[in-house]
Gaussian input, Z-matrix of N, CA and C with variables (Angstrom, degrees):
# hf/3-21g

backbone

0 1
 N
 C     1     B1
 C     2     B2     1     A1
 N     3     B3     2     A2     1     D1
 C     4     B4     3     A3     2     D2
 C     5     B5     4     A4     3     D3
 N     6     B6     5     A5     4     D4
 C     7     B7     6     A6     5     D5
 C     8     B8     7     A7     6     D6
 N     9     B9     8     A8     7     D7
 C    10    B10     9     A9     8     D8
 C    11    B11    10    A10     9     D9
 N    12    B12    11    A11    10    D10
 C    13    B13    12    A12    11    D11
 C    14    B14    13    A13    12    D12
 N    15    B15    14    A14    13    D13
 C    16    B16    15    A15    14    D14
 C    17    B17    16    A16    15    D15
 N    18    B18    17    A17    16    D16
 C    19    B19    18    A18    17    D17
 C    20    B20    19    A19    18    D18
 N    21    B21    20    A20    19    D19
 C    22    B22    21    A21    20    D20
 C    23    B23    22    A22    21    D21
 N    24    B24    23    A23    22    D22
 C    25    B25    24    A24    23    D23
 C    26    B26    25    A25    24    D24
 N    27    B27    26    A26    25    D25
 C    28    B28    27    A27    26    D26
 C    29    B29    28    A28    27    D27
 N    30    B30    29    A29    28    D28
 C    31    B31    30    A30    29    D29
 C    32    B32    31    A31    30    D30
 N    33    B33    32    A32    31    D31
 C    34    B34    33    A33    32    D32
 C    35    B35    34    A34    33    D33
 N    36    B36    35    A35    34    D34
 C    37    B37    36    A36    35    D35
 C    38    B38    37    A37    36    D36
 N    39    B39    38    A38    37    D37
 C    40    B40    39    A39    38    D38
 C    41    B41    40    A40    39    D39
 N    42    B42    41    A41    40    D40
 C    43    B43    42    A42    41    D41
 C    44    B44    43    A43    42    D42
 N    45    B45    44    A44    43    D43
 C    46    B46    45    A45    44    D44
 C    47    B47    46    A46    45    D45
 N    48    B48    47    A47    46    D46
 C    49    B49    48    A48    47    D47
 C    50    B50    49    A49    48    D48
 N    51    B51    50    A50    49    D49
 C    52    B52    51    A51    50    D50
 C    53    B53    52    A52    51    D51
 N    54    B54    53    A53    52    D52
 C    55    B55    54    A54    53    D53
 C    56    B56    55    A55    54    D54
 N    57    B57    56    A56    55    D55
 C    58    B58    57    A57    56    D56
 C    59    B59    58    A58    57    D57
 N    60    B60    59    A59    58    D58
 C    61    B61    60    A60    59    D59
 C    62    B62    61    A61    60    D60
 N    63    B63    62    A62    61    D61
 C    64    B64    63    A63    62    D62
 C    65    B65    64    A64    63    D63
 N    66    B66    65    A65    64    D64
 C    67    B67    66    A66    65    D65
 C    68    B68    67    A67    66    D66
 N    69    B69    68    A68    67    D67
 C    70    B70    69    A69    68    D68
 C    71    B71    70    A70    69    D69
 N    72    B72    71    A71    70    D70
 C    73    B73    72    A72    71    D71
 C    74    B74    73    A73    72    D72
 N    75    B75    74    A74    73    D73
 C    76    B76    75    A75    74    D74
 C    77    B77    76    A76    75    D75
 N    78    B78    77    A77    76    D76
 C    79    B79    78    A78    77    D77
 C    80    B80    79    A79    78    D78
 N    81    B81    80    A80    79    D79
 C    82    B82    81    A81    80    D80
 C    83    B83    82    A82    81    D81
 N    84    B84    83    A83    82    D82
 C    85    B85    84    A84    83    D83
 C    86    B86    85    A85    84    D84
 N    87    B87    86    A86    85    D85
 C    88    B88    87    A87    86    D86
 C    89    B89    88    A88    87    D87
 N    90    B90    89    A89    88    D88
 C    91    B91    90    A90    89    D89
 C    92    B92    91    A91    90    D90
 N    93    B93    92    A92    91    D91
 C    94    B94    93    A93    92    D92
 C    95    B95    94    A94    93    D93
 N    96    B96    95    A95    94    D94
 C    97    B97    96    A96    95    D95
 C    98    B98    97    A97    96    D96
 N    99    B99    98    A98    97    D97
 C   100   B100    99    A99    98    D98
 C   101   B101   100   A100    99    D99
 N   102   B102   101   A101   100   D100
 C   103   B103   102   A102   101   D101
 C   104   B104   103   A103   102   D102
 N   105   B105   104   A104   103   D103
 C   106   B106   105   A105   104   D104
 C   107   B107   106   A106   105   D105
 N   108   B108   107   A107   106   D106
 C   109   B109   108   A108   107   D107
 C   110   B110   109   A109   108   D108
 N   111   B111   110   A110   109   D109
 C   112   B112   111   A111   110   D110
 C   113   B113   112   A112   111   D111
 N   114   B114   113   A113   112   D112
 C   115   B115   114   A114   113   D113
 C   116   B116   115   A115   114   D114
 N   117   B117   116   A116   115   D115
 C   118   B118   117   A117   116   D116
 C   119   B119   118   A118   117   D117
 N   120   B120   119   A119   118   D118
 C   121   B121   120   A120   119   D119
 C   122   B122   121   A121   120   D120
 N   123   B123   122   A122   121   D121
 C   124   B124   123   A123   122   D122
 C   125   B125   124   A124   123   D123
 N   126   B126   125   A125   124   D124
 C   127   B127   126   A126   125   D125
 C   128   B128   127   A127   126   D126
 N   129   B129   128   A128   127   D127
 C   130   B130   129   A129   128   D128
 C   131   B131   130   A130   129   D129
 N   132   B132   131   A131   130   D130
 C   133   B133   132   A132   131   D131
 C   134   B134   133   A133   132   D132
 N   135   B135   134   A134   133   D133
 C   136   B136   135   A135   134   D134
 C   137   B137   136   A136   135   D135
 N   138   B138   137   A137   136   D136
 C   139   B139   138   A138   137   D137
 C   140   B140   139   A139   138   D138
 N   141   B141   140   A140   139   D139
 C   142   B142   141   A141   140   D140
 C   143   B143   142   A142   141   D141
 N   144   B144   143   A143   142   D142
 C   145   B145   144   A144   143   D143
 C   146   B146   145   A145   144   D144
 N   147   B147   146   A146   145   D145
 C   148   B148   147   A147   146   D146
 C   149   B149   148   A148   147   D147
 N   150   B150   149   A149   148   D148
 C   151   B151   150   A150   149   D149
 C   152   B152   151   A151   150   D150
 N   153   B153   152   A152   151   D151
 C   154   B154   153   A153   152   D152
 C   155   B155   154   A154   153   D153
 N   156   B156   155   A155   154   D154
 C   157   B157   156   A156   155   D155
 C   158   B158   157   A157   156   D156
 N   159   B159   158   A158   157   D157
 C   160   B160   159   A159   158   D158
 C   161   B161   160   A160   159   D159
 N   162   B162   161   A161   160   D160
 C   163   B163   162   A162   161   D161
 C   164   B164   163   A163   162   D162
 N   165   B165   164   A164   163   D163
 C   166   B166   165   A165   164   D164
 C   167   B167   166   A166   165   D165
 N   168   B168   167   A167   166   D166
 C   169   B169   168   A168   167   D167
 C   170   B170   169   A169   168   D168
 N   171   B171   170   A170   169   D169
 C   172   B172   171   A171   170   D170
 C   173   B173   172   A172   171   D171
 N   174   B174   173   A173   172   D172
 C   175   B175   174   A174   173   D173
 C   176   B176   175   A175   174   D174
 N   177   B177   176   A176   175   D175
 C   178   B178   177   A177   176   D176
 C   179   B179   178   A178   177   D177
 N   180   B180   179   A179   178   D178
 C   181   B181   180   A180   179   D179
 C   182   B182   181   A181   180   D180

   B1=1.4488
   B2=1.5275
   B3=1.3062
   B4=1.4441
   B5=1.5239
   B6=1.3145
   B7=1.4813
   B8=1.5127
   B9=1.3316
   B10=1.4656
   B11=1.5269
   B12=1.3047
   B13=1.4634
   B14=1.5085
   B15=1.3306
   B16=1.4565
   B17=1.5134
   B18=1.3137
   B19=1.4530
   B20=1.5225
   B21=1.3207
   B22=1.4732
   B23=1.5280
   B24=1.3317
   B25=1.4406
   B26=1.5399
   B27=1.3253
   B28=1.4475
   B29=1.5160
   B30=1.3519
   B31=1.4566
   B32=1.5346
   B33=1.3200
   B34=1.4607
   B35=1.5159
   B36=1.3480
   B37=1.4369
   B38=1.5369
   B39=1.3380
   B40=1.4711
   B41=1.5369
   B42=1.3282
   B43=1.4684
   B44=1.5030
   B45=1.3548
   B46=1.4644
   B47=1.5130
   B48=1.3393
   B49=1.4773
   B50=1.5361
   B51=1.3180
   B52=1.4661
   B53=1.5241
   B54=1.3265
   B55=1.4769
   B56=1.5295
   B57=1.3374
   B58=1.4632
   B59=1.5314
   B60=1.3307
   B61=1.4892
   B62=1.5366
   B63=1.3327
   B64=1.4740
   B65=1.5218
   B66=1.3295
   B67=1.4691
   B68=1.5286
   B69=1.3201
   B70=1.4633
   B71=1.5427
   B72=1.3125
   B73=1.4549
   B74=1.5252
   B75=1.3314
   B76=1.4584
   B77=1.5265
   B78=1.3287
   B79=1.4541
   B80=1.5228
   B81=1.3266
   B82=1.4710
   B83=1.5402
   B84=1.3047
   B85=1.4572
   B86=1.5263
   B87=1.3318
   B88=1.4695
   B89=1.5273
   B90=1.3291
   B91=1.4660
   B92=1.5217
   B93=1.2899
   B94=1.4595
   B95=1.5289
   B96=1.3281
   B97=1.4689
   B98=1.5137
   B99=1.3291
   B100=1.4530
   B101=1.5090
   B102=1.3448
   B103=1.4785
   B104=1.5164
   B105=1.3417
   B106=1.4401
   B107=1.5100
   B108=1.3027
   B109=1.4579
   B110=1.5196
   B111=1.3285
   B112=1.4312
   B113=1.5229
   B114=1.3133
   B115=1.4600
   B116=1.5463
   B117=1.3107
   B118=1.4481
   B119=1.5196
   B120=1.3245
   B121=1.4458
   B122=1.5233
   B123=1.3217
   B124=1.4588
   B125=1.5142
   B126=1.3241
   B127=1.4781
   B128=1.5153
   B129=1.3360
   B130=1.4759
   B131=1.5248
   B132=1.3330
   B133=1.4857
   B134=1.5252
   B135=1.3273
   B136=1.4648
   B137=1.5430
   B138=1.3481
   B139=1.4638
   B140=1.5140
   B141=1.3260
   B142=1.4485
   B143=1.5301
   B144=1.3243
   B145=1.4774
   B146=1.5227
   B147=1.3205
   B148=1.4639
   B149=1.5177
   B150=1.3345
   B151=1.4427
   B152=1.5217
   B153=1.3058
   B154=1.4640
   B155=1.5124
   B156=1.3152
   B157=1.4209
   B158=1.5349
   B159=1.3286
   B160=1.4747
   B161=1.5165
   B162=1.3184
   B163=1.4782
   B164=1.5289
   B165=1.3461
   B166=1.4600
   B167=1.5273
   B168=1.3691
   B169=1.4629
   B170=1.5408
   B171=1.3210
   B172=1.4801
   B173=1.5043
   B174=1.3059
   B175=1.4663
   B176=1.5278
   B177=1.3359
   B178=1.4546
   B179=1.5127
   B180=1.3174
   B181=1.4752
   B182=1.4912
   A1=108.71
   A2=116.17
   A3=120.64
   A4=108.97
   A5=116.28
   A6=119.77
   A7=110.76
   A8=118.16
   A9=120.16
   A10=109.21
   A11=114.62
   A12=120.65
   A13=111.65
   A14=118.28
   A15=122.35
   A16=111.04
   A17=118.02
   A18=123.59
   A19=107.04
   A20=115.55
   A21=119.84
   A22=111.02
   A23=115.07
   A24=120.53
   A25=110.45
   A26=116.83
   A27=120.40
   A28=111.91
   A29=116.16
   A30=120.77
   A31=109.96
   A32=117.86
   A33=121.23
   A34=110.37
   A35=116.35
   A36=120.48
   A37=112.17
   A38=114.39
   A39=120.52
   A40=110.38
   A41=117.36
   A42=119.38
   A43=111.39
   A44=117.07
   A45=119.74
   A46=112.00
   A47=116.11
   A48=120.34
   A49=109.34
   A50=116.61
   A51=120.21
   A52=110.80
   A53=116.28
   A54=119.32
   A55=110.45
   A56=117.39
   A57=122.18
   A58=111.89
   A59=116.32
   A60=121.32
   A61=108.42
   A62=117.84
   A63=119.48
   A64=114.25
   A65=118.86
   A66=119.92
   A67=112.73
   A68=119.10
   A69=122.26
   A70=110.13
   A71=118.03
   A72=120.10
   A73=111.76
   A74=117.88
   A75=120.35
   A76=110.01
   A77=118.66
   A78=120.34
   A79=111.13
   A80=116.15
   A81=119.78
   A82=110.61
   A83=116.42
   A84=119.80
   A85=111.38
   A86=115.97
   A87=119.94
   A88=109.75
   A89=117.59
   A90=120.15
   A91=111.65
   A92=117.17
   A93=120.40
   A94=109.94
   A95=116.12
   A96=119.87
   A97=111.81
   A98=118.53
   A99=120.50
   A100=111.44
   A101=116.61
   A102=120.14
   A103=113.08
   A104=119.71
   A105=120.10
   A106=114.84
   A107=120.10
   A108=121.12
   A109=113.03
   A110=117.27
   A111=119.40
   A112=110.57
   A113=115.70
   A114=120.50
   A115=109.78
   A116=116.28
   A117=121.98
   A118=109.17
   A119=115.33
   A120=121.76
   A121=106.23
   A122=118.55
   A123=121.52
   A124=111.75
   A125=119.07
   A126=120.68
   A127=110.92
   A128=116.37
   A129=120.00
   A130=110.30
   A131=116.86
   A132=120.30
   A133=109.49
   A134=117.40
   A135=120.73
   A136=111.27
   A137=117.29
   A138=120.43
   A139=111.34
   A140=116.41
   A141=120.01
   A142=110.61
   A143=117.32
   A144=119.97
   A145=110.50
   A146=117.54
   A147=120.15
   A148=112.88
   A149=116.61
   A150=120.87
   A151=114.98
   A152=117.94
   A153=119.54
   A154=111.43
   A155=115.71
   A156=123.02
   A157=109.30
   A158=117.77
   A159=117.35
   A160=111.26
   A161=118.86
   A162=121.20
   A163=110.54
   A164=114.88
   A165=120.34
   A166=108.15
   A167=116.64
   A168=118.46
   A169=111.43
   A170=117.04
   A171=119.64
   A172=106.09
   A173=116.23
   A174=122.40
   A175=112.84
   A176=119.66
   A177=122.03
   A178=114.87
   A179=117.56
   A180=119.62
   A181=112.23
   D1=124.95
   D2=177.43
   D3=-84.25
   D4=138.41
   D5=179.67
   D6=-85.45
   D7=-25.62
   D8=-179.54
   D9=-123.41
   D10=164.85
   D11=177.48
   D12=-90.61
   D13=-2.22
   D14=-177.78
   D15=-66.93
   D16=131.53
   D17=174.63
   D18=-129.00
   D19=119.17
   D20=-176.46
   D21=-66.34
   D22=163.78
   D23=-179.42
   D24=-62.33
   D25=-40.60
   D26=178.13
   D27=-63.20
   D28=-43.23
   D29=-179.89
   D30=-63.94
   D31=-38.65
   D32=175.58
   D33=-60.98
   D34=-46.27
   D35=179.24
   D36=-60.09
   D37=-46.14
   D38=-177.76
   D39=-64.69
   D40=-42.74
   D41=178.12
   D42=-64.31
   D43=-40.32
   D44=177.33
   D45=-64.96
   D46=-40.01
   D47=-179.72
   D48=-64.15
   D49=-45.20
   D50=179.66
   D51=-64.04
   D52=-35.50
   D53=178.15
   D54=-67.53
   D55=-40.09
   D56=-178.41
   D57=-75.84
   D58=-28.91
   D59=-176.77
   D60=-127.43
   D61=80.75
   D62=-173.14
   D63=-70.12
   D64=-14.68
   D65=-177.49
   D66=-91.24
   D67=1.66
   D68=-175.65
   D69=-63.22
   D70=-45.02
   D71=-176.88
   D72=-65.64
   D73=-38.63
   D74=178.27
   D75=-67.40
   D76=-37.48
   D77=176.45
   D78=-63.80
   D79=-39.22
   D80=177.60
   D81=-64.52
   D82=-42.44
   D83=179.67
   D84=-64.96
   D85=-40.60
   D86=179.28
   D87=-63.79
   D88=-42.27
   D89=177.38
   D90=-65.53
   D91=-37.10
   D92=178.78
   D93=-64.98
   D94=-42.72
   D95=179.95
   D96=-63.50
   D97=-35.43
   D98=179.73
   D99=-59.84
   D100=-41.78
   D101=-174.12
   D102=-89.60
   D103=-31.34
   D104=-170.87
   D105=-113.13
   D106=-25.42
   D107=-178.07
   D108=-106.58
   D109=40.72
   D110=-179.41
   D111=-77.57
   D112=154.88
   D113=-178.41
   D114=-77.52
   D115=142.37
   D116=179.40
   D117=-101.99
   D118=139.81
   D119=170.80
   D120=-87.66
   D121=106.40
   D122=-172.77
   D123=-67.04
   D124=-29.79
   D125=174.17
   D126=-64.45
   D127=-42.35
   D128=179.00
   D129=-64.21
   D130=-39.26
   D131=179.65
   D132=-63.79
   D133=-43.61
   D134=179.05
   D135=-63.79
   D136=-42.72
   D137=177.42
   D138=-61.41
   D139=-39.00
   D140=-179.02
   D141=-67.30
   D142=-37.97
   D143=177.81
   D144=-67.17
   D145=-38.65
   D146=179.64
   D147=-71.22
   D148=-34.15
   D149=-177.80
   D150=-83.32
   D151=-10.45
   D152=-177.00
   D153=-73.47
   D154=147.07
   D155=179.58
   D156=-102.97
   D157=128.29
   D158=-178.22
   D159=-65.59
   D160=140.64
   D161=-179.42
   D162=-72.93
   D163=154.31
   D164=174.43
   D165=-70.80
   D166=145.70
   D167=178.41
   D168=-65.37
   D169=-28.94
   D170=176.78
   D171=-116.36
   D172=121.62
   D173=-170.62
   D174=-62.57
   D175=-35.83
   D176=-172.57
   D177=-93.22
   D178=13.66
   D179=-179.93
   D180=-93.02

């Protein structure tokens, strides 16, 4: 719920752009899913945890 009737120039532009291009948000979501919601191979994650070497507490030793 908006408390005021004021709509900034940018918000007017964005609302108009979304109205003229209704598929923009879906394209953004699809792009986001490509980079952030990828499937993990749980066996590879377990192997990586087992193969990792713990770091030294003091970096220069």
